[in-house]
C-alpha positions as CSV (number, residue, x, y, z in Angstrom):
1,M,-11.2,14.7,24.3
2,A,-10.3,15.7,20.8
3,L,-7.6,13.8,19.0
4,I,-4.3,15.4,18.4
5,R,-4.2,16.8,15.1
6,F,-2.3,14.4,12.5
7,Y,-0.6,17.2,10.7
8,K,-0.4,21.2,11.1
9,P,1.4,23.3,8.7
10,A,4.4,25.3,10.5
11,L,2.8,28.7,9.9
12,Y,3.5,31.7,12.0
13,R,1.9,35.1,11.9
14,K,4.8,36.6,10.0
15,D,4.4,34.1,7.3
16,M,0.9,35.1,6.7
17,D,2.1,38.8,6.8
18,A,4.2,37.9,3.8
19,V,1.4,36.8,1.9
20,L,-0.6,39.9,2.9
21,Q,2.1,42.2,1.8
22,T,2.0,40.4,-1.7
23,M,-1.8,41.3,-1.9
24,V,-1.1,44.7,-0.8
25,D,1.3,45.1,-3.9
26,E,-1.4,43.8,-5.8
27,K,0.9,41.3,-7.5
28,I,-0.6,37.9,-6.4
29,G,-0.2,36.1,-9.9
30,P,3.2,34.6,-11.0
31,G,5.9,37.2,-10.9
32,E,9.0,38.2,-9.1
33,R,8.3,36.3,-5.8
34,K,7.9,33.2,-7.7
35,K,11.3,33.7,-9.4
36,E,13.0,34.7,-5.9
37,F,11.4,31.4,-4.4
38,L,12.6,29.2,-7.1
39,K,16.0,30.4,-7.0
40,A,16.2,30.0,-3.1
41,F,14.7,26.4,-3.4
42,S,17.0,25.5,-6.1
43,L,19.8,26.6,-4.0
44,F,18.8,24.7,-0.9
45,L,18.7,21.4,-3.1
46,G,22.1,22.2,-4.7
47,K,20.5,22.6,-8.0
48,D,20.8,25.4,-10.6
49,D,17.2,26.1,-11.8
50,G,13.9,24.8,-13.0
51,V,10.3,25.5,-12.6
52,A,7.7,26.4,-9.8
53,L,4.3,25.2,-10.7
54,R,0.7,25.3,-9.3
55,S,0.5,21.4,-8.6
56,Y,2.2,18.3,-8.1
57,P,0.7,16.6,-11.2
58,D,2.1,19.5,-13.2
59,A,5.6,18.9,-11.8
60,I,5.5,15.2,-12.4
61,M,4.4,15.8,-16.2
62,A,7.1,18.4,-16.6
63,S,9.7,16.2,-15.1
64,L,8.7,13.2,-17.6
65,A,8.8,15.6,-20.5
66,A,12.0,16.8,-19.7
67,A,13.5,13.2,-19.3
68,D,12.0,12.7,-22.9
69,V,9.2,10.3,-21.8
70,H,6.3,9.8,-24.3
71,E,3.3,8.0,-24.9
72,D,3.7,4.2,-24.7
73,D,7.0,4.6,-22.9
74,S,7.7,2.9,-19.5
75,V,9.0,4.5,-16.3
76,I,10.1,2.5,-13.2
77,I,8.5,3.3,-9.9
78,S,8.4,1.7,-6.5
79,V,5.3,-0.1,-5.2
80,L,5.4,2.6,-2.4
81,S,4.9,5.6,-4.7
82,P,1.7,7.7,-4.3
83,K,-1.2,6.7,-6.5
84,I,-1.1,10.1,-8.3
85,Y,1.7,8.7,-10.4
86,L,-0.5,6.1,-12.0
87,E,-3.2,8.9,-12.9
88,V,-0.5,11.1,-14.4
89,F,0.8,8.1,-16.3
90,R,-2.7,7.3,-17.6
91,R,-3.3,10.8,-18.8
92,L,0.1,10.7,-20.6
93,G,-0.2,7.3,-22.0
94,V,2.7,6.3,-20.1
95,K,3.2,2.7,-18.7
96,A,4.3,2.1,-14.9
97,V,6.8,-0.6,-14.2
98,I,6.2,-1.3,-10.5
99,V,9.2,-2.6,-8.5
100,D,9.7,-3.5,-5.0
101,T,11.7,-1.5,-2.6
102,D,14.7,-2.1,-0.5
103,E,14.2,-2.6,3.5
104,Y,14.2,1.0,3.9
105,G,11.4,2.0,1.4
106,I,13.4,3.2,-1.5
107,I,13.4,1.5,-4.9
108,D,15.4,-2.0,-4.9
109,P,18.1,-1.2,-7.7
110,E,18.1,-4.9,-8.3
111,D,14.6,-5.2,-9.1
112,A,14.8,-2.0,-11.1
113,A,17.8,-3.5,-13.1
114,R,15.7,-6.4,-14.0
115,H,13.3,-3.9,-16.0
116,M,15.8,-1.3,-17.2
117,E,15.7,-2.5,-20.8
118,E,12.0,-1.8,-21.2
119,A,12.2,1.6,-19.1
120,K,12.8,5.1,-20.4
121,A,13.3,6.6,-16.9
122,V,13.1,6.2,-13.2
123,L,10.9,8.1,-10.8
124,S,12.1,7.4,-7.4
125,F,9.7,8.4,-4.7
126,E,11.4,8.7,-1.2
127,P,8.7,8.0,1.4
128,V,8.4,9.2,5.2
129,C,11.8,11.0,5.4
130,Q,13.7,8.2,3.8
131,M,16.6,8.3,1.2
132,P,19.3,6.0,0.2
133,Q,22.7,6.2,1.6
134,S,24.0,6.3,-1.8
135,Y,22.5,7.3,-5.1
136,D,25.2,5.2,-7.1
137,Q,23.1,2.0,-7.7
138,I,20.2,3.8,-9.0
139,R,22.2,5.9,-11.2
140,A,24.3,2.9,-12.4
141,L,21.1,1.8,-14.4
142,G,21.9,4.5,-17.0
143,L,18.5,5.9,-17.1
144,P,17.4,9.6,-16.4
145,V,16.7,9.6,-12.6
146,I,13.8,11.8,-11.4
147,V,13.8,11.9,-7.4
148,D,10.6,12.9,-5.6
149,V,11.5,14.4,-2.2
150,S,8.0,15.6,-1.2
151,E,8.4,13.5,1.9
152,S,12.2,13.4,2.3
153,L,13.1,17.1,1.7
154,G,15.9,17.9,4.1
155,S,17.0,14.4,5.0
156,K,20.5,13.5,4.8
157,F,23.1,10.8,5.4
158,E,26.7,11.6,6.7
159,S,29.4,10.3,4.7
160,D,32.6,8.6,5.8
161,D,34.5,11.9,5.2
162,G,32.2,14.0,7.2
163,S,30.3,15.4,4.1
164,F,26.6,14.9,3.7
165,I,24.6,13.2,1.0
166,T,21.2,15.0,1.0
167,A,17.8,13.9,-0.3
168,G,17.5,14.3,-4.1
169,S,21.3,14.9,-4.6
170,G,21.6,12.0,-6.9
171,G,18.7,13.0,-9.2
172,D,19.1,14.4,-12.8
173,I,15.7,16.1,-11.8
174,V,14.2,16.6,-8.4
175,I,10.6,17.3,-7.9
176,T,8.6,18.0,-4.8
177,S,5.1,19.1,-3.7
178,F,4.4,22.0,-1.4
179,E,1.1,20.9,0.1
180,E,-0.2,21.5,3.6
181,D,1.4,18.5,5.2
182,G,4.8,19.3,3.7
183,V,8.1,20.3,5.5
184,I,7.8,23.5,3.2
185,S,4.2,24.5,2.4
186,T,3.2,27.1,0.1
187,G,-0.5,25.9,0.5
188,G,-0.2,24.0,-2.9
189,G,2.2,24.0,-5.7
190,A,5.3,22.0,-6.7
191,A,8.6,22.6,-8.2
192,A,10.9,20.6,-10.7
193,V,14.7,21.5,-10.6
194,S,17.8,20.4,-12.1
195,S,21.7,21.2,-12.5
196,D,21.8,19.7,-16.3
197,P,21.3,22.7,-18.5
198,E,19.4,20.2,-21.0
199,Y,17.0,19.2,-18.4
200,V,16.5,22.7,-17.1
201,E,15.7,24.1,-20.7
202,R,13.3,21.2,-21.1
203,L,11.5,21.9,-18.0
204,K,11.3,25.6,-18.9
205,K,10.1,24.8,-22.3
206,Y,7.3,22.6,-21.2
207,S,6.1,24.9,-18.6
208,S,6.1,27.7,-21.0
209,L,3.4,26.1,-23.0
210,L,0.8,26.5,-20.5
211,A,2.2,29.7,-18.8
212,P,1.1,31.7,-16.8
213,Y,-1.8,29.3,-16.1
214,T,0.4,26.5,-14.6
215,D,2.9,28.9,-12.7
216,L,3.0,29.1,-9.1
217,P,1.3,32.3,-8.0
218,D,3.4,34.9,-6.0
219,M,1.0,34.7,-3.1
220,N,1.9,31.1,-2.7
221,A,5.7,31.8,-3.4
222,A,5.8,34.4,-0.7
223,L,4.7,31.9,1.8
224,G,7.5,29.7,0.6
225,I,10.3,32.3,0.9
226,V,9.4,32.8,4.5
227,Q,9.3,29.2,5.2
228,L,12.6,28.5,3.3
229,S,14.2,31.4,5.4
230,K,13.7,29.3,8.6
231,I,14.0,25.9,7.0
232,D,17.0,24.9,9.3
233,T,15.3,25.7,12.4
234,L,12.2,23.8,11.4
235,L,14.2,20.7,10.2
236,T,16.3,20.8,13.4
237,R,13.0,20.6,15.6
238,R,11.5,17.9,13.4
239,F,14.5,15.9,13.9
240,E,14.4,16.2,17.4
241,I,10.8,15.1,17.5
242,Y,11.6,12.2,15.2
243,R,14.5,11.1,17.8
244,M,12.1,11.2,20.6
245,Y,9.7,9.0,18.9
246,Q,12.5,6.7,17.9
247,Q,13.6,6.3,21.5
248,A,10.1,5.5,22.3
249,Q,9.8,2.9,19.6
250,L,12.8,1.1,20.9
251,K,10.6,0.2,24.0
252,S,7.9,-1.3,22.0
253,D,7.5,-4.4,19.9
254,A,6.9,-2.4,16.7
255,K,9.5,-2.1,14.0
256,L,10.7,1.5,12.7
257,F,10.0,2.1,9.2
258,G,13.1,3.2,7.3
259,S,16.6,3.6,8.3
260,A,17.9,3.6,12.1
261,S,21.5,4.4,11.0
262,P,23.1,7.1,13.5
263,L,24.5,8.6,10.3
264,F,20.9,9.3,9.0
265,T,19.2,12.6,9.8
266,A,15.5,12.4,9.1
267,N,13.8,15.5,7.8
268,G,10.8,14.7,10.4
269,F,8.3,14.8,7.7
270,G,6.7,11.9,9.6
271,F,7.0,8.9,11.7
272,S,6.2,5.4,10.9
273,V,6.4,2.0,12.5
274,I,5.4,-1.4,11.4
275,V,3.1,-3.2,13.8
276,N,2.8,-6.7,14.7
277,T,-0.8,-6.6,15.3
278,R,-3.7,-5.5,12.9
279,P,-3.3,-1.7,11.9
280,D,-6.7,-1.0,12.9
281,D,-6.0,-2.2,16.5
282,A,-3.1,0.0,16.8
283,I,-5.1,2.9,15.6
284,A,-7.8,2.2,18.1
285,F,-5.2,1.8,20.9
286,A,-3.8,5.3,20.0
287,S,-7.4,6.8,19.8
288,K,-7.9,5.9,23.4
289,Y,-5.0,8.3,24.5
290,S,-6.4,11.0,22.0
291,V,-3.4,10.4,19.5
292,S,-4.2,10.4,15.8
293,C,-2.8,7.3,14.0
294,R,-3.2,6.3,10.4
295,R,-2.2,3.6,8.1
296,T,0.9,4.9,6.3
297,F,0.6,3.8,2.8
298,T,-3.2,3.7,1.9
299,G,-2.5,6.3,-0.7
300,S,0.3,4.2,-2.3
301,V,0.3,2.3,-5.7
302,G,1.0,-0.7,-3.6
303,Y,-2.2,-0.7,-1.4
304,R,-4.0,-2.8,-4.2
305,Y,-1.2,-5.4,-4.0
306,Q,-1.5,-6.3,-0.1
307,D,-1.5,-9.9,-1.1
308,K,1.4,-9.8,-3.4
309,Y,4.2,-11.0,-1.2
310,D,6.1,-13.0,-3.6
311,R,6.1,-10.0,-5.9
312,F,6.9,-7.3,-3.4
313,P,8.6,-9.1,-0.4
314,H,10.6,-6.1,1.0
315,A,7.7,-3.6,0.8
316,I,4.5,-5.7,1.7
317,A,5.0,-5.4,5.5
318,A,4.9,-1.6,5.2
319,I,2.1,-1.8,2.8
320,T,-0.1,-4.0,5.1
321,R,1.2,-3.1,8.6
322,A,2.8,0.5,8.8
323,V,1.2,3.2,10.7
324,S,2.1,6.7,11.2
325,F,1.8,9.4,14.1
326,P,1.6,13.1,14.2
327,L,4.9,15.0,13.7
328,Y,5.3,18.7,13.4
329,P,6.9,21.6,15.2
330,F,3.9,22.9,16.8
331,L,3.1,19.7,18.9
332,S,3.0,20.8,22.6
333,K,5.0,19.1,25.4
334,S,1.9,17.2,26.5
335,D,0.9,16.1,23.1
336,L,4.6,14.8,22.4
337,E,4.3,12.9,25.8
338,S,1.0,11.3,24.6
339,V,2.5,10.3,21.2
340,Q,5.6,8.8,22.9
341,R,3.5,6.8,25.4
342,V,1.6,5.3,22.6
343,I,4.5,4.6,20.6
344,S,6.3,2.9,23.6
345,H,3.4,0.5,24.1
346,I,2.3,-0.3,20.5
347,S,2.7,-3.9,19.3
């Protein structure tokens, strides 16, 4: 029996119709649909403007340039950040200051504070739906804050007054990728947005240097526009599945990766637990029931630091023992039951 697919983009026929219409209009390169998508995406994040680009590395580089980061400067990142950060830094001649996370996978502000004198900016990656309950501590460092919501887009925390703190809201600049596994997928591409006029101007100035070759094409943007139009429905369904999995996890010996607070609404990008057994054993167990299961942080900066418990005491358990399960709106009822069954029995 075939394994349940690990991820699947939430694409419907009408989404493809939007792409086909772009082709019929013979306007597939960067143009009006790119501008429309960028405007809608900025509004969704509560930001004013920015740039929509062809790749995730493009967005990282544009954001660093906007934050006035140059060759030989240092940038604080968490040990759970994606390895692509290091490649982008290498190409720019930028140094990475790698710090631990808090217990929820977000940059540990106390560890970051110990390095703030040597850093020019903070690039905060929010893994597997997670985000801080408050951005105050990271902003208190006094450095430009770039928040990467590629995996947290749409997550939110409810405040005491009933309002919501949304993923990325505390960033001077917010970036996200739109890859196939994203909550919003344009089949590739990324964006960097801000509400600070100076950062917006710098983002646009940087992207204009290579335009139109790094701009998001209209064909991709058309897909993004349709997905943004139904983002609330998609996020609701993803969160429903996340809650199902969370209830199953409570029956197991595994620990939830991230926040279990009732005030937290996860975007359902994925679902990860930290197992007590070897991750490979957990993956093999899931496979017996045709459920895909993967180590969560094999693509992280920290995967090379699995023996550095003294350096990254909070993140090391996630790096060494976290595994993830399929979570996307198109999972069938039987698939969901299979995944929940595995999660509830995993150790």
